Every structure is written in C-alpha cells, then in structure tokens.
N, CA, C and O atoms as a CHARMM CRD file, in Angstrom:
* protein
*
  340
    1    1 GLU  N    -47.02100  78.13800 -23.68500 PROA 1      0.00000
    2    1 GLU  CA   -46.49000  78.91700 -24.77800 PROA 1      0.00000
    3    1 GLU  C    -47.55100  79.90300 -25.23800 PROA 1      0.00000
    4    1 GLU  O    -48.73800  79.73000 -24.96300 PROA 1      0.00000
    5    2 SER  N    -47.11900  80.91600 -25.92700 PROA 2      0.00000
    6    2 SER  CA   -48.05200  81.97100 -26.30500 PROA 2      0.00000
    7    2 SER  C    -48.96800  81.54900 -27.43900 PROA 2      0.00000
    8    2 SER  O    -48.63600  80.66900 -28.23400 PROA 2      0.00000
    9    3 GLY  N    -50.12200  82.19000 -27.49900 PROA 3      0.00000
   10    3 GLY  CA   -51.10800  81.89000 -28.52900 PROA 3      0.00000
   11    3 GLY  C    -50.67800  82.41200 -29.89400 PROA 3      0.00000
   12    3 GLY  O    -49.75400  83.21800 -30.00100 PROA 3      0.00000
   13    4 GLN  N    -51.34600  81.95300 -30.91300 PROA 4      0.00000
   14    4 GLN  CA   -51.07300  82.38300 -32.27700 PROA 4      0.00000
   15    4 GLN  C    -52.21200  83.27700 -32.74400 PROA 4      0.00000
   16    4 GLN  O    -53.31800  83.18900 -32.21000 PROA 4      0.00000
   17    5 PRO  N    -51.96500  84.13700 -33.73000 PROA 5      0.00000
   18    5 PRO  CA   -53.02200  85.04700 -34.19800 PROA 5      0.00000
   19    5 PRO  C    -54.19400  84.30100 -34.82000 PROA 5      0.00000
   20    5 PRO  O    -54.08100  83.13700 -35.20600 PROA 5      0.00000
   21    6 ASN  N    -55.32500  85.00200 -34.90900 PROA 6      0.00000
   22    6 ASN  CA   -56.53900  84.42500 -35.49900 PROA 6      0.00000
   23    6 ASN  C    -56.29300  83.94200 -36.92000 PROA 6      0.00000
   24    6 ASN  O    -55.49600  84.52500 -37.65500 PROA 6      0.00000
   25    7 GLN  N    -56.97700  82.88500 -37.29600 PROA 7      0.00000
   26    7 GLN  CA   -56.97800  82.40600 -38.66900 PROA 7      0.00000
   27    7 GLN  C    -58.08800  83.14700 -39.40600 PROA 7      0.00000
   28    7 GLN  O    -59.08300  83.51200 -38.78100 PROA 7      0.00000
   29    8 PRO  N    -57.95500  83.38500 -40.71500 PROA 8      0.00000
   30    8 PRO  CA   -58.95600  84.18700 -41.45100 PROA 8      0.00000
   31    8 PRO  C    -60.37500  83.62800 -41.41100 PROA 8      0.00000
   32    8 PRO  O    -61.33000  84.40300 -41.46000 PROA 8      0.00000
   33    9 ASP  N    -60.54500  82.30700 -41.32500 PROA 9      0.00000
   34    9 ASP  CA   -61.88400  81.72200 -41.37100 PROA 9      0.00000
   35    9 ASP  C    -62.52500  81.55400 -39.99400 PROA 9      0.00000
   36    9 ASP  O    -63.56100  80.90000 -39.87600 PROA 9      0.00000
   37   10 GLU  N    -61.93400  82.12500 -38.96400 PROA 10     0.00000
   38   10 GLU  CA   -62.46400  81.97200 -37.61100 PROA 10     0.00000
   39   10 GLU  C    -63.19300  83.23200 -37.15700 PROA 10     0.00000
   40   10 GLU  O    -63.01600  84.31500 -37.71500 PROA 10     0.00000
   41   11 LYS  N    -64.01400  83.05600 -36.13400 PROA 11     0.00000
   42   11 LYS  CA   -64.73600  84.17900 -35.56300 PROA 11     0.00000
   43   11 LYS  C    -63.76500  85.11800 -34.85200 PROA 11     0.00000
   44   11 LYS  O    -62.78400  84.66100 -34.26700 PROA 11     0.00000
   45   12 PRO  N    -64.02900  86.42700 -34.89600 PROA 12     0.00000
   46   12 PRO  CA   -63.16800  87.38000 -34.18300 PROA 12     0.00000
   47   12 PRO  C    -63.14000  87.07900 -32.67800 PROA 12     0.00000
   48   12 PRO  O    -64.14200  86.64800 -32.10800 PROA 12     0.00000
   49   13 GLY  N    -62.01600  87.30400 -32.05600 PROA 13     0.00000
   50   13 GLY  CA   -61.89000  87.09200 -30.61800 PROA 13     0.00000
   51   13 GLY  C    -61.45700  85.69000 -30.24400 PROA 13     0.00000
   52   13 GLY  O    -61.22600  85.42300 -29.06500 PROA 13     0.00000
   53   14 ARG  N    -61.33800  84.78600 -31.20000 PROA 14     0.00000
   54   14 ARG  CA   -60.88300  83.42400 -30.92700 PROA 14     0.00000
   55   14 ARG  C    -59.42600  83.29400 -31.34900 PROA 14     0.00000
   56   14 ARG  O    -58.97200  83.97800 -32.26600 PROA 14     0.00000
   57   15 PHE  N    -58.71100  82.42400 -30.68300 PROA 15     0.00000
   58   15 PHE  CA   -57.31600  82.20900 -31.04300 PROA 15     0.00000
   59   15 PHE  C    -56.93900  80.76600 -30.75500 PROA 15     0.00000
   60   15 PHE  O    -57.63800  80.06500 -30.02300 PROA 15     0.00000
   61   16 HSD  N    -55.83800  80.33200 -31.33000 PROA 16     0.00000
   62   16 HSD  CA   -55.30100  79.00100 -31.10700 PROA 16     0.00000
   63   16 HSD  C    -54.15200  79.10700 -30.11700 PROA 16     0.00000
   64   16 HSD  O    -53.45700  80.12200 -30.06900 PROA 16     0.00000
   65   17 PHE  N    -53.95700  78.07300 -29.34000 PROA 17     0.00000
   66   17 PHE  CA   -52.81500  78.05300 -28.43400 PROA 17     0.00000
   67   17 PHE  C    -52.33700  76.62300 -28.29100 PROA 17     0.00000
   68   17 PHE  O    -53.06300  75.67300 -28.58300 PROA 17     0.00000
   69   18 SER  N    -51.10700  76.48800 -27.83700 PROA 18     0.00000
   70   18 SER  CA   -50.55700  75.16100 -27.55800 PROA 18     0.00000
   71   18 SER  C    -49.92300  75.19900 -26.17800 PROA 18     0.00000
   72   18 SER  O    -49.41200  76.23100 -25.74200 PROA 18     0.00000
   73   19 ILE  N    -49.96100  74.07100 -25.50200 PROA 19     0.00000
   74   19 ILE  CA   -49.38600  73.96500 -24.16500 PROA 19     0.00000
   75   19 ILE  C    -48.38700  72.82100 -24.16600 PROA 19     0.00000
   76   19 ILE  O    -48.68600  71.71800 -24.62500 PROA 19     0.00000
   77   20 SER  N    -47.20800  73.09300 -23.65100 PROA 20     0.00000
   78   20 SER  CA   -46.17600  72.07600 -23.49000 PROA 20     0.00000
   79   20 SER  C    -45.82600  71.97600 -22.01400 PROA 20     0.00000
   80   20 SER  O    -45.84200  72.97200 -21.29000 PROA 20     0.00000
   81   21 VAL  N    -45.50900  70.76100 -21.57600 PROA 21     0.00000
   82   21 VAL  CA   -45.20500  70.51600 -20.16500 PROA 21     0.00000
   83   21 VAL  C    -43.76200  70.04400 -20.03300 PROA 21     0.00000
   84   21 VAL  O    -43.29700  69.20100 -20.80100 PROA 21     0.00000
   85   22 GLY  N    -43.06700  70.59700 -19.05500 PROA 22     0.00000
   86   22 GLY  CA   -41.73800  70.14300 -18.66400 PROA 22     0.00000
   87   22 GLY  C    -41.78200  69.84700 -17.18000 PROA 22     0.00000
   88   22 GLY  O    -42.62300  70.38500 -16.46000 PROA 22     0.00000
   89   23 MET  N    -40.87900  68.99400 -16.71800 PROA 23     0.00000
   90   23 MET  CA   -40.86500  68.64300 -15.29400 PROA 23     0.00000
   91   23 MET  C    -39.41200  68.51500 -14.85400 PROA 23     0.00000
   92   23 MET  O    -38.62800  67.80400 -15.48100 PROA 23     0.00000
   93   24 LEU  N    -39.06300  69.19500 -13.78800 PROA 24     0.00000
   94   24 LEU  CA   -37.69300  69.14600 -13.30100 PROA 24     0.00000
   95   24 LEU  C    -37.66000  68.92600 -11.79900 PROA 24     0.00000
   96   24 LEU  O    -38.65500  69.10500 -11.09800 PROA 24     0.00000
   97   25 GLU  N    -36.48800  68.53300 -11.33000 PROA 25     0.00000
   98   25 GLU  CA   -36.26000  68.32200  -9.90100 PROA 25     0.00000
   99   25 GLU  C    -34.98200  69.06100  -9.52500 PROA 25     0.00000
  100   25 GLU  O    -33.96700  68.95800 -10.21400 PROA 25     0.00000
  101   26 ILE  N    -35.04200  69.79800  -8.44000 PROA 26     0.00000
  102   26 ILE  CA   -33.84400  70.44400  -7.90200 PROA 26     0.00000
  103   26 ILE  C    -33.46500  69.69200  -6.63900 PROA 26     0.00000
  104   26 ILE  O    -34.23400  69.63300  -5.68000 PROA 26     0.00000
  105   27 TYR  N    -32.25900  69.11300  -6.65400 PROA 27     0.00000
  106   27 TYR  CA   -31.80400  68.28800  -5.53200 PROA 27     0.00000
  107   27 TYR  C    -30.30800  68.52800  -5.34900 PROA 27     0.00000
  108   27 TYR  O    -29.53000  68.37500  -6.29000 PROA 27     0.00000
  109   28 ASN  N    -29.91400  68.90000  -4.14900 PROA 28     0.00000
  110   28 ASN  CA   -28.49500  69.18100  -3.85100 PROA 28     0.00000
  111   28 ASN  C    -27.89600  70.16400  -4.85000 PROA 28     0.00000
  112   28 ASN  O    -26.80800  69.92800  -5.37500 PROA 28     0.00000
  113   29 ASP  N    -28.59200  71.25800  -5.11500 PROA 29     0.00000
  114   29 ASP  CA   -28.15000  72.30800  -6.03600 PROA 29     0.00000
  115   29 ASP  C    -27.97700  71.84700  -7.47500 PROA 29     0.00000
  116   29 ASP  O    -27.32600  72.53800  -8.25900 PROA 29     0.00000
  117   30 ASN  N    -28.53500  70.71000  -7.84400 PROA 30     0.00000
  118   30 ASN  CA   -28.51500  70.22600  -9.21900 PROA 30     0.00000
  119   30 ASN  C    -29.93500  70.19700  -9.75800 PROA 30     0.00000
  120   30 ASN  O    -30.87500  69.84500  -9.04700 PROA 30     0.00000
  121   31 VAL  N    -30.08100  70.57400 -11.03300 PROA 31     0.00000
  122   31 VAL  CA   -31.37900  70.60900 -11.69700 PROA 31     0.00000
  123   31 VAL  C    -31.43400  69.44700 -12.67900 PROA 31     0.00000
  124   31 VAL  O    -30.60000  69.35600 -13.57900 PROA 31     0.00000
  125   32 HSD  N    -32.41600  68.55300 -12.51100 PROA 32     0.00000
  126   32 HSD  CA   -32.53000  67.37500 -13.35600 PROA 32     0.00000
  127   32 HSD  C    -33.84300  67.37700 -14.11800 PROA 32     0.00000
  128   32 HSD  O    -34.90200  67.68100 -13.56800 PROA 32     0.00000
  129   33 ASP  N    -33.75100  67.03100 -15.39400 PROA 33     0.00000
  130   33 ASP  CA   -34.91100  66.90100 -16.27800 PROA 33     0.00000
  131   33 ASP  C    -35.56800  65.55400 -16.00100 PROA 33     0.00000
  132   33 ASP  O    -34.94700  64.51300 -16.21100 PROA 33     0.00000
  133   34 LEU  N    -36.80200  65.55900 -15.53700 PROA 34     0.00000
  134   34 LEU  CA   -37.48800  64.31000 -15.19300 PROA 34     0.00000
  135   34 LEU  C    -38.21500  63.67300 -16.37900 PROA 34     0.00000
  136   34 LEU  O    -38.71900  62.55700 -16.25800 PROA 34     0.00000
  137   35 LEU  N    -38.27900  64.35800 -17.51300 PROA 35     0.00000
  138   35 LEU  CA   -38.95100  63.79300 -18.67800 PROA 35     0.00000
  139   35 LEU  C    -37.97700  63.30900 -19.75500 PROA 35     0.00000
  140   35 LEU  O    -38.39800  62.71500 -20.74800 PROA 35     0.00000
  141   36 VAL  N    -36.68400  63.55800 -19.56400 PROA 36     0.00000
  142   36 VAL  CA   -35.70800  63.10500 -20.56100 PROA 36     0.00000
  143   36 VAL  C    -35.66400  61.58200 -20.54700 PROA 36     0.00000
  144   36 VAL  O    -35.70800  60.95600 -19.48700 PROA 36     0.00000
  145   37 LYS  N    -35.57800  60.99800 -21.73300 PROA 37     0.00000
  146   37 LYS  CA   -35.53400  59.54400 -21.82700 PROA 37     0.00000
  147   37 LYS  C    -34.10200  59.08500 -21.60400 PROA 37     0.00000
  148   37 LYS  O    -33.20800  59.39900 -22.39100 PROA 37     0.00000
  149   38 GLN  N    -33.89200  58.34000 -20.52800 PROA 38     0.00000
  150   38 GLN  CA   -32.56600  57.84100 -20.16400 PROA 38     0.00000
  151   38 GLN  C    -32.38300  56.44100 -20.70100 PROA 38     0.00000
  152   38 GLN  O    -33.28500  55.61000 -20.59500 PROA 38     0.00000
  153   39 ASP  N    -31.21200  56.16600 -21.28300 PROA 39     0.00000
  154   39 ASP  CA   -30.92400  54.78100 -21.62500 PROA 39     0.00000
  155   39 ASP  C    -30.25800  54.12400 -20.41900 PROA 39     0.00000
  156   39 ASP  O    -29.66400  54.80400 -19.58300 PROA 39     0.00000
  157   40 LYS  N    -30.35900  52.82300 -20.33600 PROA 40     0.00000
  158   40 LYS  CA   -29.88500  52.08500 -19.15300 PROA 40     0.00000
  159   40 LYS  C    -28.37300  52.22600 -18.96700 PROA 40     0.00000
  160   40 LYS  O    -27.89900  52.24700 -17.83100 PROA 40     0.00000
  161   41 LYS  N    -27.60300  52.32200 -20.06000 PROA 41     0.00000
  162   41 LYS  CA   -26.14400  52.42700 -19.96900 PROA 41     0.00000
  163   41 LYS  C    -25.71000  53.77400 -19.40500 PROA 41     0.00000
  164   41 LYS  O    -24.76700  53.85300 -18.61700 PROA 41     0.00000
  165   42 ASN  N    -26.40000  54.82100 -19.81000 PROA 42     0.00000
  166   42 ASN  CA   -26.01600  56.17600 -19.42100 PROA 42     0.00000
  167   42 ASN  C    -27.06500  56.76400 -18.49000 PROA 42     0.00000
  168   42 ASN  O    -27.72700  57.74200 -18.83800 PROA 42     0.00000
  169   43 ALA  N    -27.22000  56.17600 -17.31200 PROA 43     0.00000
  170   43 ALA  CA   -28.29200  56.55200 -16.38900 PROA 43     0.00000
  171   43 ALA  C    -27.96200  57.79800 -15.56500 PROA 43     0.00000
  172   43 ALA  O    -28.83100  58.30400 -14.85500 PROA 43     0.00000
  173   44 LYS  N    -26.72500  58.30500 -15.64200 PROA 44     0.00000
  174   44 LYS  CA   -26.37000  59.49600 -14.87600 PROA 44     0.00000
  175   44 LYS  C    -27.11500  60.70700 -15.43000 PROA 44     0.00000
  176   44 LYS  O    -27.12200  60.95400 -16.63600 PROA 44     0.00000
  177   45 LYS  N    -27.73800  61.45300 -14.52800 PROA 45     0.00000
  178   45 LYS  CA   -28.52000  62.61900 -14.93900 PROA 45     0.00000
  179   45 LYS  C    -27.61900  63.84000 -15.08400 PROA 45     0.00000
  180   45 LYS  O    -26.78000  64.11700 -14.22600 PROA 45     0.00000
  181   46 LYS  N    -27.80700  64.56100 -16.18000 PROA 46     0.00000
  182   46 LYS  CA   -27.06600  65.78800 -16.43800 PROA 46     0.00000
  183   46 LYS  C    -27.75700  66.94300 -15.71000 PROA 46     0.00000
  184   46 LYS  O    -28.98200  67.05800 -15.74400 PROA 46     0.00000
  185   47 SER  N    -26.97300  67.79200 -15.05600 PROA 47     0.00000
  186   47 SER  CA   -27.53600  68.95300 -14.37600 PROA 47     0.00000
  187   47 SER  C    -27.73700  70.08600 -15.38000 PROA 47     0.00000
  188   47 SER  O    -26.84600  70.38300 -16.17600 PROA 47     0.00000
  189   48 LEU  N    -28.90900  70.71400 -15.33800 PROA 48     0.00000
  190   48 LEU  CA   -29.24500  71.81200 -16.23900 PROA 48     0.00000
  191   48 LEU  C    -29.05800  73.14800 -15.52900 PROA 48     0.00000
  192   48 LEU  O    -28.98900  73.20500 -14.30100 PROA 48     0.00000
  193   49 ASP  N    -28.97600  74.21900 -16.31000 PROA 49     0.00000
  194   49 ASP  CA   -28.82300  75.56600 -15.75400 PROA 49     0.00000
  195   49 ASP  C    -30.14300  76.32400 -15.82000 PROA 49     0.00000
  196   49 ASP  O    -30.86000  76.27000 -16.81900 PROA 49     0.00000
  197   50 ILE  N    -30.44900  77.03000 -14.73400 PROA 50     0.00000
  198   50 ILE  CA   -31.60700  77.91400 -14.68400 PROA 50     0.00000
  199   50 ILE  C    -31.09900  79.33100 -14.89900 PROA 50     0.00000
  200   50 ILE  O    -30.20000  79.78600 -14.19200 PROA 50     0.00000
  201   51 LYS  N    -31.67700  80.03500 -15.88500 PROA 51     0.00000
  202   51 LYS  CA   -31.22600  81.39600 -16.20000 PROA 51     0.00000
  203   51 LYS  C    -32.42100  82.29700 -16.46600 PROA 51     0.00000
  204   51 LYS  O    -33.55100  81.83200 -16.60900 PROA 51     0.00000
  205   52 ARG  N    -32.14900  83.59000 -16.52700 PROA 52     0.00000
  206   52 ARG  CA   -33.15700  84.57600 -16.92600 PROA 52     0.00000
  207   52 ARG  C    -32.94000  84.92100 -18.39300 PROA 52     0.00000
  208   52 ARG  O    -31.80400  85.06400 -18.84700 PROA 52     0.00000
  209   53 ASP  N    -34.05300  85.05400 -19.13900 PROA 53     0.00000
  210   53 ASP  CA   -33.93900  85.46500 -20.53300 PROA 53     0.00000
  211   53 ASP  C    -33.93100  86.98700 -20.62500 PROA 53     0.00000
  212   53 ASP  O    -33.96700  87.67200 -19.60300 PROA 53     0.00000
  213   54 LYS  N    -33.88500  87.51600 -21.84600 PROA 54     0.00000
  214   54 LYS  CA   -33.81300  88.97200 -22.05800 PROA 54     0.00000
  215   54 LYS  C    -35.00500  89.72100 -21.49300 PROA 54     0.00000
  216   54 LYS  O    -34.88300  90.88000 -21.09700 PROA 54     0.00000
  217   55 GLU  N    -36.17300  89.05600 -21.45400 PROA 55     0.00000
  218   55 GLU  CA   -37.38500  89.68900 -20.93500 PROA 55     0.00000
  219   55 GLU  C    -37.52900  89.52100 -19.42500 PROA 55     0.00000
  220   55 GLU  O    -38.49300  90.01400 -18.83800 PROA 55     0.00000
  221   56 GLY  N    -36.57700  88.82800 -18.78800 PROA 56     0.00000
  222   56 GLY  CA   -36.62700  88.63300 -17.34600 PROA 56     0.00000
  223   56 GLY  C    -37.32500  87.36200 -16.91000 PROA 56     0.00000
  224   56 GLY  O    -37.47600  87.12000 -15.71200 PROA 56     0.00000
  225   57 GLY  N    -37.75800  86.53700 -17.87100 PROA 57     0.00000
  226   57 GLY  CA   -38.41100  85.26900 -17.54200 PROA 57     0.00000
  227   57 GLY  C    -37.38800  84.20400 -17.16900 PROA 57     0.00000
  228   57 GLY  O    -36.20800  84.32500 -17.49500 PROA 57     0.00000
  229   58 ILE  N    -37.83900  83.18200 -16.49900 PROA 58     0.00000
  230   58 ILE  CA   -36.98200  82.07500 -16.08600 PROA 58     0.00000
  231   58 ILE  C    -36.99800  81.00000 -17.17400 PROA 58     0.00000
  232   58 ILE  O    -38.06600  80.60800 -17.64500 PROA 58     0.00000
  233   59 VAL  N    -35.82000  80.52700 -17.57100 PROA 59     0.00000
  234   59 VAL  CA   -35.71200  79.46300 -18.56600 PROA 59     0.00000
  235   59 VAL  C    -34.73500  78.40000 -18.07900 PROA 59     0.00000
  236   59 VAL  O    -33.78000  78.69000 -17.35800 PROA 59     0.00000
  237   60 VAL  N    -34.99800  77.16700 -18.48800 PROA 60     0.00000
  238   60 VAL  CA   -34.10000  76.05500 -18.19800 PROA 60     0.00000
  239   60 VAL  C    -33.68700  75.48500 -19.55100 PROA 60     0.00000
  240   60 VAL  O    -34.43400  74.73200 -20.17600 PROA 60     0.00000
  241   61 ALA  N    -32.48200  75.85600 -19.99200 PROA 61     0.00000
  242   61 ALA  CA   -31.99200  75.40700 -21.29700 PROA 61     0.00000
  243   61 ALA  C    -31.85100  73.89300 -21.30400 PROA 61     0.00000
  244   61 ALA  O    -31.28600  73.31200 -20.37800 PROA 61     0.00000
  245   62 GLY  N    -32.36900  73.25500 -22.35500 PROA 62     0.00000
  246   62 GLY  CA   -32.25200  71.81100 -22.49800 PROA 62     0.00000
  247   62 GLY  C    -33.34200  71.00300 -21.81800 PROA 62     0.00000
  248   62 GLY  O    -33.32900  69.77400 -21.88500 PROA 62     0.00000
  249   63 LEU  N    -34.29200  71.67300 -21.16000 PROA 63     0.00000
  250   63 LEU  CA   -35.37400  70.96500 -20.48700 PROA 63     0.00000
  251   63 LEU  C    -36.33200  70.37000 -21.52200 PROA 63     0.00000
  252   63 LEU  O    -36.76600  71.06300 -22.44200 PROA 63     0.00000
  253   64 THR  N    -36.65300  69.10200 -21.37000 PROA 64     0.00000
  254   64 THR  CA   -37.59300  68.43300 -22.26200 PROA 64     0.00000
  255   64 THR  C    -38.98600  68.99900 -22.03600 PROA 64     0.00000
  256   64 THR  O    -39.46600  69.06100 -20.90400 PROA 64     0.00000
  257   65 LYS  N    -39.63300  69.41200 -23.12500 PROA 65     0.00000
  258   65 LYS  CA   -41.01600  69.90300 -23.06500 PROA 65     0.00000
  259   65 LYS  C    -41.82000  69.10500 -24.06900 PROA 65     0.00000
  260   65 LYS  O    -41.43200  68.98200 -25.23100 PROA 65     0.00000
  261   66 GLU  N    -42.93600  68.56500 -23.62100 PROA 66     0.00000
  262   66 GLU  CA   -43.78100  67.75900 -24.50500 PROA 66     0.00000
  263   66 GLU  C    -45.16700  68.38500 -24.61400 PROA 66     0.00000
  264   66 GLU  O    -45.73600  68.82100 -23.61300 PROA 66     0.00000
  265   67 PRO  N    -45.70900  68.42800 -25.82900 PROA 67     0.00000
  266   67 PRO  CA   -47.04500  69.00800 -26.01800 PROA 67     0.00000
  267   67 PRO  C    -48.12300  68.13900 -25.36800 PROA 67     0.00000
  268   67 PRO  O    -48.02500  66.91200 -25.35800 PROA 67     0.00000
  269   68 VAL  N    -49.14600  68.79200 -24.83000 PROA 68     0.00000
  270   68 VAL  CA   -50.28100  68.08400 -24.22600 PROA 68     0.00000
  271   68 VAL  C    -51.57300  68.60500 -24.84400 PROA 68     0.00000
  272   68 VAL  O    -51.67100  69.76100 -25.25600 PROA 68     0.00000
  273   69 ASN  N    -52.57200  67.70300 -24.89600 PROA 69     0.00000
  274   69 ASN  CA   -53.87100  68.06800 -25.45800 PROA 69     0.00000
  275   69 ASN  C    -54.99500  68.00800 -24.43700 PROA 69     0.00000
  276   69 ASN  O    -56.14300  68.31200 -24.76100 PROA 69     0.00000
  277   70 GLY  N    -54.68300  67.62400 -23.22000 PROA 70     0.00000
  278   70 GLY  CA   -55.71500  67.52900 -22.19900 PROA 70     0.00000
  279   70 GLY  C    -55.14600  66.97900 -20.89900 PROA 70     0.00000
  280   70 GLY  O    -53.95100  66.71000 -20.77800 PROA 70     0.00000
  281   71 LEU  N    -56.03800  66.82300 -19.93800 PROA 71     0.00000
  282   71 LEU  CA   -55.65800  66.38200 -18.60600 PROA 71     0.00000
  283   71 LEU  C    -54.99800  64.99800 -18.61700 PROA 71     0.00000
  284   71 LEU  O    -54.04900  64.76400 -17.86900 PROA 71     0.00000
  285   72 LYS  N    -55.48700  64.08900 -19.44900 PROA 72     0.00000
  286   72 LYS  CA   -54.90500  62.74000 -19.50400 PROA 72     0.00000
  287   72 LYS  C    -53.43700  62.79200 -19.90100 PROA 72     0.00000
  288   72 LYS  O    -52.61700  62.05800 -19.34900 PROA 72     0.00000
  289   73 ASP  N    -53.10100  63.65700 -20.85700 PROA 73     0.00000
  290   73 ASP  CA   -51.70200  63.80200 -21.27100 PROA 73     0.00000
  291   73 ASP  C    -50.84200  64.34000 -20.13500 PROA 73     0.00000
  292   73 ASP  O    -49.71900  63.87800 -19.93300 PROA 73     0.00000
  293   74 VAL  N    -51.36100  65.31200 -19.39400 PROA 74     0.00000
  294   74 VAL  CA   -50.61800  65.89800 -18.27800 PROA 74     0.00000
  295   74 VAL  C    -50.37200  64.85000 -17.18900 PROA 74     0.00000
  296   74 VAL  O    -49.25600  64.73700 -16.68200 PROA 74     0.00000
  297   75 VAL  N    -51.39200  64.09600 -16.83500 PROA 75     0.00000
  298   75 VAL  CA   -51.26300  63.06400 -15.80300 PROA 75     0.00000
  299   75 VAL  C    -50.24500  62.00900 -16.23300 PROA 75     0.00000
  300   75 VAL  O    -49.44600  61.54400 -15.42000 PROA 75     0.00000
  301   76 LYS  N    -50.27700  61.63800 -17.49800 PROA 76     0.00000
  302   76 LYS  CA   -49.33100  60.65000 -18.03600 PROA 76     0.00000
  303   76 LYS  C    -47.88500  61.14600 -17.87800 PROA 76     0.00000
  304   76 LYS  O    -47.00600  60.38500 -17.47400 PROA 76     0.00000
  305   77 LEU  N    -47.64700  62.42200 -18.19800 PROA 77     0.00000
  306   77 LEU  CA   -46.30700  62.98500 -18.05300 PROA 77     0.00000
  307   77 LEU  C    -45.89900  63.10500 -16.58600 PROA 77     0.00000
  308   77 LEU  O    -44.73800  62.87600 -16.24700 PROA 77     0.00000
  309   78 LEU  N    -46.84000  63.46000 -15.71500 PROA 78     0.00000
  310   78 LEU  CA   -46.52300  63.53500 -14.28700 PROA 78     0.00000
  311   78 LEU  C    -46.10800  62.16900 -13.73700 PROA 78     0.00000
  312   78 LEU  O    -45.17800  62.07500 -12.93700 PROA 78     0.00000
  313   79 LYS  N    -46.79400  61.12400 -14.16500 PROA 79     0.00000
  314   79 LYS  CA   -46.43200  59.77100 -13.72800 PROA 79     0.00000
  315   79 LYS  C    -45.05100  59.39800 -14.23300 PROA 79     0.00000
  316   79 LYS  O    -44.23400  58.85400 -13.49000 PROA 79     0.00000
  317   80 ARG  N    -44.79500  59.69600 -15.50800 PROA 80     0.00000
  318   80 ARG  CA   -43.46600  59.39900 -16.08300 PROA 80     0.00000
  319   80 ARG  C    -42.35700  60.16100 -15.35300 PROA 80     0.00000
  320   80 ARG  O    -41.29800  59.60400 -15.06400 PROA 80     0.00000
  321   81 GLY  N    -42.60700  61.43000 -15.06200 PROA 81     0.00000
  322   81 GLY  CA   -41.62200  62.22700 -14.33500 PROA 81     0.00000
  323   81 GLY  C    -41.37200  61.71100 -12.94400 PROA 81     0.00000
  324   81 GLY  O    -40.22700  61.66500 -12.49400 PROA 81     0.00000
  325   82 ASN  N    -42.43100  61.32000 -12.25000 PROA 82     0.00000
  326   82 ASN  CA   -42.27300  60.78200 -10.89300 PROA 82     0.00000
  327   82 ASN  C    -41.46800  59.49000 -10.87700 PROA 82     0.00000
  328   82 ASN  O    -40.75400  59.22100  -9.91100 PROA 82     0.00000
  329   83 GLU  N    -41.57200  58.68900 -11.93200 PROA 83     0.00000
  330   83 GLU  CA   -40.81000  57.45700 -12.02000 PROA 83     0.00000
  331   83 GLU  C    -39.31600  57.73400 -12.19500 PROA 83     0.00000
  332   83 GLU  O    -38.48900  56.87200 -11.90000 PROA 83     0.00000
  333   84 SER  N    -38.97100  58.91900 -12.66800 PROA 84     0.00000
  334   84 SER  CA   -37.57200  59.29700 -12.89600 PROA 84     0.00000
  335   84 SER  C    -36.90800  59.89000 -11.66400 PROA 84     0.00000
  336   84 SER  O    -35.70700  60.15800 -11.68000 PROA 84     0.00000
  337   85 ARG  N    -37.65300  60.09400 -10.62500 PROA 85     0.00000
  338   85 ARG  CA   -37.10000  60.70800  -9.40300 PROA 85     0.00000
  339   85 ARG  C    -36.26700  59.72700  -8.62900 PROA 85     0.00000
  340   85 ARG  O    -35.72600  60.07000  -7.57800 PROA 85     0.00000
C-alpha cells in the first residue's frame, strides 16, 4: 500500500508506510483466497474476480489482506496460505 505523508515531528525525507499481504490460487479458471478463514461446515471456496481498476492496476475484490510488520509475519501467512491449498 502507498506511504503516508511526513509527520510534523519527523525529519524531512522520511515517511511511514504499511504493507499488507494477500495470497491467492488460480486453479481451473477459479480464483481462491488462501488466507480467508474457512469454517468446517462451509469448506467450499468462493471464486473471486480479477479486474482492472480506474488507474489500470489489477485488483481482486474480496481478497483477504493482512498487515505484516516483518519477515516472520510474512512467513507465517505463507504457511497458512499453503495449508489452504
């Protein structure tokens, strides 16, 4: 995600940013969210749509995105996503 403007008490040239991770699988023309929490009763995966936004970027509406603060968080999400495959 994009960075935010400088805060008044910070040095010039520095900025804050946040990173969120999503993970999907495309299989047999279906797009599945690998980070969505599935309950045991409703284990069927919903197919998501891949579209272009107004600026021409690629978006997947409804894709779960979780904030990460470092490599450990990313690895944890990758493991969780792989378990959903």
